C-alpha positions in Angstrom: -11.7 -102.8 15.8 -11.5 -100.4 18.7 -12.2 -96.7 19.0 -14.2 -94.0 20.6 -14.7 -90.2 20.8 -11.4 -88.6 21.8 -12.0 -86.1 24.6 -9.4 -83.4 23.7 -9.6 -79.7 22.8 -9.8 -80.1 19.0 -10.9 -76.6 18.0 -11.6 -74.8 21.3 -15.0 -76.4 21.8 -16.1 -75.1 18.4 -17.7 -77.4 15.8 -15.3 -79.6 13.8 -16.5 -79.4 10.3 -14.1 -81.4 8.2 -11.0 -83.7 8.3 -8.6 -85.6 6.1 -5.6 -87.9 6.5 -2.3 -87.0 4.8 -1.7 -89.8 2.2 2.0 -90.2 3.1 2.7 -89.1 6.7 -0.7 -90.2 8.1 -1.2 -86.9 9.9 -4.8 -86.0 10.5 -5.9 -82.5 9.5 -9.1 -81.0 11.0 -10.9 -77.8 10.1 -13.3 -76.0 12.4 -15.5 -73.1 13.3 -12.5 -71.5 15.1 -11.1 -70.6 11.6 -8.1 -72.8 12.0 -6.7 -76.0 10.4 -4.9 -78.2 12.9 -2.6 -81.1 12.4 -2.7 -84.2 14.6 -0.5 -87.3 15.0 -2.6 -90.3 15.6 -1.3 -92.8 18.1 -2.4 -96.4 18.2 -4.4 -97.4 21.2 -2.6 -99.8 23.6 -4.2 -102.5 25.7 -5.0 -100.2 28.5 -6.2 -97.1 26.7 -8.0 -99.3 24.1 -8.8 -96.4 21.8 -6.3 -94.4 19.6 -5.3 -90.9 20.7 -4.4 -87.7 18.9 -1.4 -85.4 19.7 -1.4 -81.8 18.4 1.4 -81.0 16.0 0.7 -77.5 14.6 -1.9 -75.1 13.5 -2.5 -73.4 10.1 -4.0 -70.0 10.6 -5.0 -67.9 7.6 -8.8 -68.2 7.1 -11.0 -65.5 8.5 -14.1 -67.7 8.8 -15.1 -71.3 9.6 -13.3 -74.0 7.6 -15.9 -76.3 6.0 -13.8 -78.5 3.8 -10.2 -79.6 3.4 -8.5 -82.3 1.3 -4.9 -83.2 0.7 -3.8 -83.6 -2.9 -3.1 -87.1 -4.2 0.7 -86.5 -3.8 0.3 -85.0 -0.4 2.4 -82.0 -1.4 -0.6 -79.6 -1.3 -3.7 -79.1 0.9 -6.9 -77.3 -0.3 -9.2 -75.7 2.2 -12.6 -74.0 1.7 -14.4 -71.7 4.2 -17.3 -69.4 4.8 -17.5 -66.3 2.6 -16.1 -68.2 -0.4 -12.5 -68.4 0.9 -10.4 -71.1 -0.8 -6.7 -71.6 0.0 -4.0 -73.8 -1.5 -1.3 -74.7 1.1 2.1 -76.2 0.0 4.3 -78.4 2.1 7.9 -77.0 2.5 10.9 -78.7 3.9 12.7 -76.9 6.8 15.8 -77.5 8.9 13.7 -78.9 11.7 11.2 -80.8 9.5 8.3 -79.7 7.4 5.9 -76.8 7.4 2.7 -75.8 5.5 2.6 -72.3 3.9 0.0 -70.5 1.8 0.7 -71.0 -1.9 -2.2 -69.1 -3.3 -5.8 -67.9 -2.7 -8.6 -68.9 -5.1 -11.1 -66.0 -4.9 -14.2 -66.4 -6.9 -17.0 -68.1 -4.9 -19.4 -65.4 -3.6 -20.5 -67.5 -0.6 -19.5 -70.3 1.7 -17.5 -73.2 0.2 -19.1 -76.5 1.5 -17.1 -79.2 -0.3 -14.1 -79.7 -2.5 -12.0 -82.5 -4.1 -8.8 -82.9 -6.2 -8.7 -84.3 -9.7 -6.8 -87.7 -9.8 -3.7 -86.1 -11.3 -3.7 -83.2 -8.7 -3.8 -80.6 -11.4 -7.4 -79.4 -10.9 -9.8 -78.9 -8.0 -13.6 -78.9 -7.9 -15.5 -77.0 -5.3 -19.2 -76.6 -4.3 -20.7 -73.5 -2.7 -23.7 -71.8 -1.2 -23.7 -69.6 -4.3 -25.3 -72.6 -6.1 -22.2 -73.2 -8.3 -19.4 -75.7 -8.8 -16.1 -74.4 -9.9 -13.3 -76.4 -11.5 -9.9 -74.7 -10.7 -6.6 -74.9 -12.5 -4.4 -75.3 -9.5 -1.1 -74.4 -11.2 -2.4 -71.2 -12.6 -4.6 -70.4 -9.6 -7.5 -69.5 -11.8 -11.0 -70.6 -12.7 -11.0 -73.2 -15.4 -14.8 -73.8 -15.6 -18.0 -72.8 -13.8 -20.8 -75.4 -13.5 -23.8 -73.3 -12.5 -26.8 -75.6 -13.2 -27.9 -76.0 -9.6 -30.7 -73.9 -8.1 -29.7 -74.1 -4.5 -26.6 -74.8 -2.3 -24.1 -77.3 -3.7 -23.2 -79.4 -0.6 -21.1 -82.1 -2.1 -18.7 -82.7 -5.0 -16.8 -85.8 -6.2 -14.3 -86.5 -9.0 -14.2 -89.8 -10.7 -10.8 -91.5 -10.1 -10.7 -92.3 -13.8 -11.1 -88.6 -14.6 -14.1 -89.1 -17.0 -16.9 -87.9 -14.7 -17.5 -85.4 -11.9 -20.6 -85.2 -9.7 -22.3 -82.7 -7.5 -25.2 -82.9 -5.0 -27.4 -80.0 -4.0 -30.2 -79.1 -1.7 -32.2 -78.4 -4.9 -32.8 -82.2 -4.6 -30.7 -83.1 -7.6 -27.5 -84.9 -8.2 -25.7 -83.9 -11.4 -23.2 -86.0 -13.3 -20.8 -84.2 -15.6 -18.8 -86.0 -18.4 -15.5 -84.9 -19.8 -15.9 -83.8 -23.4 -13.0 -83.3 -25.8 -12.6 -80.0 -27.7 -13.3 -80.0 -31.5 -10.5 -81.0 -33.8 -8.1 -78.3 -34.7 -7.2 -77.3 -31.1 -3.5 -77.6 -30.6 -3.9 -78.3 -26.9 -7.0 -80.2 -25.6 -8.7 -78.3 -22.9 -10.6 -80.1 -20.2 -14.3 -79.4 -20.4 -17.1 -81.0 -18.4 -20.8 -80.9 -19.5 -23.8 -82.1 -17.6 -24.9 -85.6 -18.7 -27.5 -86.5 -16.2 -29.7 -84.6 -13.7 -30.9 -87.2 -11.2 -34.0 -86.0 -9.5 -37.2 -88.0 -9.1 -38.6 -91.5 -8.8 -41.9 -92.6 -10.1 -43.8 -95.0 -7.9 -46.3 -97.5 -9.5 -49.6 -97.6 -7.6 -52.3 -100.3 -7.5 -54.8 -98.2 -9.4 -52.4 -97.9 -12.3 -51.8 -94.2 -11.5 -48.3 -93.0 -10.5 -46.8 -90.2 -8.5 -43.3 -88.8 -8.7 -41.2 -88.4 -5.5 -37.9 -86.7 -5.1 -35.0 -89.0 -4.6 -33.2 -86.6 -2.2 -34.0 -84.5 0.8 -34.8 -80.8 0.4 -33.0 -77.9 2.0 -34.6 -78.6 5.4 -32.2 -81.4 6.0 -30.3 -80.3 9.1 -26.8 -80.5 7.7 -24.7 -78.3 5.5 -23.0 -81.3 4.0 -24.0 -84.0 1.5 -20.6 -85.5 0.8 -20.9 -88.0 -2.0 -18.0 -90.3 -3.1 -16.7 -92.4 -6.0 -15.3 -95.9 -5.3 -11.4 -96.0 -5.6 -11.7 -98.0 -8.9 -14.3 -95.6 -10.3 -16.8 -98.4 -10.8 -19.6 -96.8 -8.9 -20.8 -93.6 -7.2 -22.4 -93.5 -3.7 -24.8 -90.6 -3.0 -26.1 -89.6 0.5 -29.1 -87.6 1.5 -31.4 -90.0 -0.2 -35.1 -90.6 0.6 -37.9 -92.5 -1.0 -41.5 -93.7 -0.5 -43.0 -96.9 -1.8 -46.4 -95.1 -2.0 -47.7 -91.6 -1.3 -49.2 -92.8 2.0 -46.0 -94.4 3.2 -43.4 -92.8 5.4 -40.2 -91.4 4.0 -37.2 -93.8 4.3 -33.7 -92.5 4.6 -31.4 -94.2 2.1 -28.0 -94.1 0.3 -28.0 -94.5 -3.5 -25.4 -96.5 -5.4 -25.0 -95.7 -9.1 -22.9 -97.8 -11.5 -20.8 -95.8 -13.9 -22.4 -98.0 -16.6 -25.8 -96.3 -16.0 -26.5 -93.1 -14.2 -30.1 -93.1 -15.2 -31.1 -95.2 -12.2 -29.7 -96.2 -8.8 -28.3 -99.7 -9.0 -28.8 -100.3 -5.3 -30.4 -98.6 -2.3 -29.0 -98.9 1.2 -31.9 -97.9 3.5 -32.4 -98.5 7.1 -30.9 -95.4 8.8 -33.2 -93.6 11.3 -31.6 -90.3 10.4 -30.7 -88.7 7.0 -27.3 -89.7 5.5 -24.9 -86.8 5.2 -21.5 -88.2 4.1 -19.9 -91.2 2.3 -16.1 -92.0 2.2 -14.3 -95.0 0.7 -11.4 -96.8 2.2 -8.5 -96.1 -0.2 -7.4 -99.8 -0.2 -9.0 -102.8 -1.9 -9.1 -106.2 -0.3 -9.2 -109.8 -1.5 -12.6 -111.6 -1.5 -13.3 -113.6 1.7 -15.9 -116.0 0.1 -15.8 -117.7 -3.2 -19.5 -116.8 -3.8 -20.3 -113.3 -2.8 -23.5 -112.8 -0.8 -23.8 -109.2 -1.7 -25.0 -107.4 -4.8 -21.6 -106.2 -6.2 -19.9 -108.5 -8.7 -16.4 -107.3 -8.1 -13.2 -109.5 -8.1 -12.2 -107.7 -4.9 -13.8 -106.1 -1.8 -14.2 -102.4 -1.4 -15.1 -100.9 2.0 -16.9 -97.6 2.6 -18.3 -95.7 5.5 -21.7 -94.0 5.5 -22.5 -91.3 8.1 -25.9 -90.3 9.2 -26.5 -87.3 11.4 -25.9 -89.5 14.5 -24.5 -92.9 13.4 -21.8 -94.5 11.3 -22.3 -97.5 9.0 -19.4 -99.5 7.5 -20.2 -101.5 4.4 -18.2 -103.8 2.1 -19.1 -104.9 -1.4 -19.2 -108.6 -0.5 -22.1 -108.4 2.0 -25.6 -106.9 1.9 -25.9 -105.6 5.5 -23.3 -103.3 7.1 -20.3 -105.0 8.6 -20.3 -102.6 11.5 -22.6 -99.9 13.0 -21.4 -97.3 15.5 -24.1 -95.3 17.2 -24.3 -92.8 20.0 -20.9 -91.3 19.1 -21.8 -87.6 19.3 -24.3 -85.2 20.8 -24.6 -83.1 17.5 -24.5 -83.8 13.8 -21.7 -85.7 12.2 -19.9 -83.6 9.5 -17.2 -85.6 7.7 -15.4 -88.9 7.5 -11.8 -89.8 6.6 -9.8 -93.0 6.2 -6.0 -93.2 6.6 -4.2 -94.4 3.5 -3.2 -97.7 5.1 -6.8 -98.4 6.3 -5.6 -98.5 9.9 -7.8 -95.5 11.1 -11.2 -94.1 10.4 -12.0 -90.6 11.7 -15.3 -88.9 12.1 -15.9 -85.2 12.9 -18.9 -83.6 14.6 -20.5 -80.3 15.3 -20.3 -81.1 19.0 -16.6 -80.1 18.8 -15.2 -83.7 19.0 -13.9 -86.4 16.7 -14.2 -90.2 16.9 -11.2 -92.4 16.0 -11.6 -96.0 15.0 -8.6 -98.3 14.7 -8.5 -101.6 12.8 -6.0 -104.3 13.5 -3.7 -105.6 10.8 -5.7 -107.5 8.2 -8.9 -107.0 10.2 -10.6 -105.6 7.2 -9.1 -108.2 4.9 -6.0 -108.9 2.9 -4.9 -105.8 0.9 -4.5 -106.1 -2.8 -3.5 -103.8 -5.7 -6.4 -102.3 -7.7 -4.4 -101.5 -10.9 -4.6 -105.0 -12.3 -8.4 -105.1 -12.0 -9.4 -101.7 -13.3 -9.5 -102.6 -16.9 -11.6 -105.7 -16.2 -14.3 -103.6 -14.6 -14.3 -100.4 -16.6 -13.0 -101.1 -20.1 -14.7 -104.4 -20.5 -17.8 -102.9 -19.1 -18.7 -105.9 -17.0 -21.8 -106.0 -14.7 -21.0 -104.6 -11.3 -24.3 -105.4 -9.5 -26.6 -108.3 -9.6 -29.8 -107.6 -11.7 -33.0 -107.4 -9.7 -36.7 -107.5 -10.5 -38.6 -104.3 -11.6 -40.3 -102.2 -9.0 -39.3 -98.5 -8.8 -38.9 -96.3 -11.8 -36.2 -93.7 -11.6 -36.5 -90.5 -13.7 -33.4 -88.6 -14.8 -32.9 -85.7 -17.3 -30.0 -85.2 -19.6 -30.5 -81.5 -20.0 -29.8 -78.7 -17.5 -33.3 -78.4 -16.3 -34.0 -78.9 -12.6 -36.6 -78.1 -10.0 -35.8 -75.2 -7.7 -36.7 -75.6 -4.1 -39.8 -73.8 -2.8 -37.8 -71.8 -0.3 -34.3 -70.7 0.6 -32.7 -70.4 4.0 -31.7 -66.9 5.0 -28.1 -66.2 6.0 -29.2 -65.8 9.6 -30.9 -69.2 9.6 -27.7 -70.6 8.0 -25.5 -69.1 10.7 -27.7 -70.4 13.5 -27.9 -73.9 12.1 -24.1 -74.0 11.8 -23.7 -73.8 15.5 -24.1 -76.9 17.7 -26.9 -78.9 16.3 -28.6 -81.2 18.8 -29.3 -84.7 17.6 -30.9 -87.5 19.5 -28.7 -90.6 19.9 -30.1 -93.8 18.3 -28.7 -97.2 18.3 -25.7 -92.7 -24.4 -27.0 -89.2 -23.9 -30.7 -88.9 -24.7 -32.9 -85.9 -25.1 -35.8 -87.3 -23.0 -36.0 -88.9 -19.6 -34.9 -92.4 -19.2 -37.0 -94.7 -17.0 -35.7 -97.9 -15.4 -36.8 -100.1 -12.6 -35.1 -101.6 -9.6 -36.1 -103.2 -6.3 -35.1 -101.4 -3.1 -33.3 -103.7 -0.7 -34.2 -102.9 2.8 -31.5 -103.6 5.3 -32.7 -104.0 8.9 -30.0 -102.5 11.1 -32.0 -102.4 14.3 
C-alpha cells in the first residue's frame, strides 16, 4: 500500500466535497465548492514517485453552486450530482468522434435546499437523495420525476444508502436518528406494481443500565453540532449489513462520549450488532470496497461470520480507518492526511485505488498492489447463503447495552437549528487538528461494545 495527498489544483483551492470512481473506465470524478465537476485519470505510482498521481481530463460545468454529492450509475452510463440550493442533475455519457463526453440529460428540481447525499438503486432506475430541507426523495430517473418523498426527519438529512438487494433504504440525519425504510408491495389488483418504501425502524437512543438499577437514555448519534455536513452511511456489497457513521455512546452518564461506528445486520435493525469505537474525532463517512475477497484464515478472529472477506473504509474528520470482516482491529490507519475535515471516500471498481476528499481543497490517493487486499472472488454464489438462508452474520455477545428503536415515524427534533449563515460559514475551510417483524412498541436488545484501541 502506498499513497499520499496529491498536491495539485483540484478545484481552484476550494473545498473538495465529494468524489466517485467510474465503474468501467476508472476515471475519478470530483465535485467542489467551485461549482464544477472534474474528471481525473489516476496513474499508478512508480518506484520513484511512490504515490499515484492524477491527470486532469475535463470539467463538467452546469451547477450554479457547490457540488456536495456525485455518484455514477451502476452501468456507468449516467452520473448524478447534487448541489447547494437543491440542484440535482443527471448527466449522460455520449460517444463522440474523438472519444466520449458527458452532457446534461435532465434536471431534477424539487428539493428546496442543499442536497447533501445521493445514491442509485441497484438497477439504476431510481435515485435517492437527502437534503437540508429535512427530506429524502426517491426519483424515477427515466421519467425525471419525483417517485416518493420520505419526510419523517426533523433536521438535515446528511446521508442516504440503498440496499444492494433493493429491499431496504436508509437515511441518517442530524436529528440524531437513522431511519430504515422497507420496500412494500402495492395491494392486489394493481396491474403494475409500484415501488413504495415505508419507514420500518427509527433508530435513536440507547438505554444504559446503572448500578443503582436506574437507567438513562442516551442518543446513539451526534447532534447538529457535529462539524461536518456529511454522514455518509453504506451497505455492504452483499447487502448483509449496514454501517452507520456519526455514532456516539456513553457507558454511564458520568463517562465521556466515545465516537463510534455502528454495524447493523439486515436480520435485525432493532440494535447494532457491533460497535467500532476508538476514533478521536467523529466519524463522517463509510464506503465499501466493491470487491469481495477469499478468507485468509480458516478460523476468523473477527465478529463477522461470512464465507468471504469484505473491506470498508471509515473516515473521521481527520483520519481514515480501513477494516475487513475477518479481523477486529482496523487493518490500516491513515492519519494526518489533511488540515481540514474529510468529506467523502471512494474505491475504484478493481480495488486498486482508494480516494479521500477534504475541505482543505486536496484529495488523498491510496494505491494497493495486486492481491494486497486478498484474492478476489465473485459474490453472487454466496448471496443466497447469507440473505435467503438468514444465517448469523456476527458472533453473539453478552448483554450490556440496551438499544431502543421505534417502528413508527416519531422522532425527537433537535433543540436548535443552524442558520443559513452559520451553514455557509461552516462549509468553508474547517480547521481540524491532526491526530495519529414490525412491532408497534420499542424493541430492546443488548450487546457488548467492543472497544478497539487504535492508539
